[in-house]
N, C-alpha and C positions, 0 to 999 in steps of 0.2 A: 504494500500500500504506500509506504513511504517513498520507495523508488519510483513508483508510478507518478505520485504527486510531484516529486522533484523533476522528473522528466517533462511533465506538462508545464511546470513552472519555467524550466529552461526554454522550452519551445515558445512560451508566451513572451519571455524576455527577448528572445531572438526576433520574434515578429515585431515587437514594440520597437526594437532598435532599427529594424528595416523601415518601419513606417516613419519613425522620427527622422531617419536619414533622408528618406524620399521627400518628406515635408520640408526639411531644411534646404534641400537642393532646389525645390520649387520656389521657396522664398528667395533664395539667392538668384535664381533665374529671373524672377519677376523684377527684383531690384535692379539687376543688370540691364534688362530691357528698358525700364523706366529711365535709367541714367544715360543709356546710349541713344534713345529715341531722338532727342533734340539734335544730336550730332549728325544723325543719319538724314534728317530733313533739312539741315542747314544749306547744303549745296543747291538742291532743287528749289528751295524757297527763295534764296538769294537770286537765282537765275530767273525765276518767274517774275519776281518783283522788279528786277533790273530790266527785263524785257518789256513789261507793262508800262513802266514809268520812264524808260529811256535814260535812266540814271544808273550809276554804279552803286548798287545797294549792298551794304554789308551790315551784319548785326553782330553785336558783341555778346549778347546773352539772350536766350529765349526763355520766357516765363510762360508756362502753361497754366492757365487759370481754369479750373473746373467749376462750373456753376451748377449747383444742384438745386433743383426745384422740388420741393416736397408738397404734395397735395394731400390735404386731409378731407 
């Protein structure tokens, strides 16, 4: 009985470790995408704004503002 309980406990710990590792990797991936996104759109954004305005458009920083509307 004791060996069986110990065996199941070890399996649960292993599963918990895998789940924790996968969740941590997903969090790191989401943070990386959020940090890299402004850099990826910088070139196309500058090119389109320069083309539309016939000026040499450059931006130093991009601030994304998310507006949430909550309806009750």
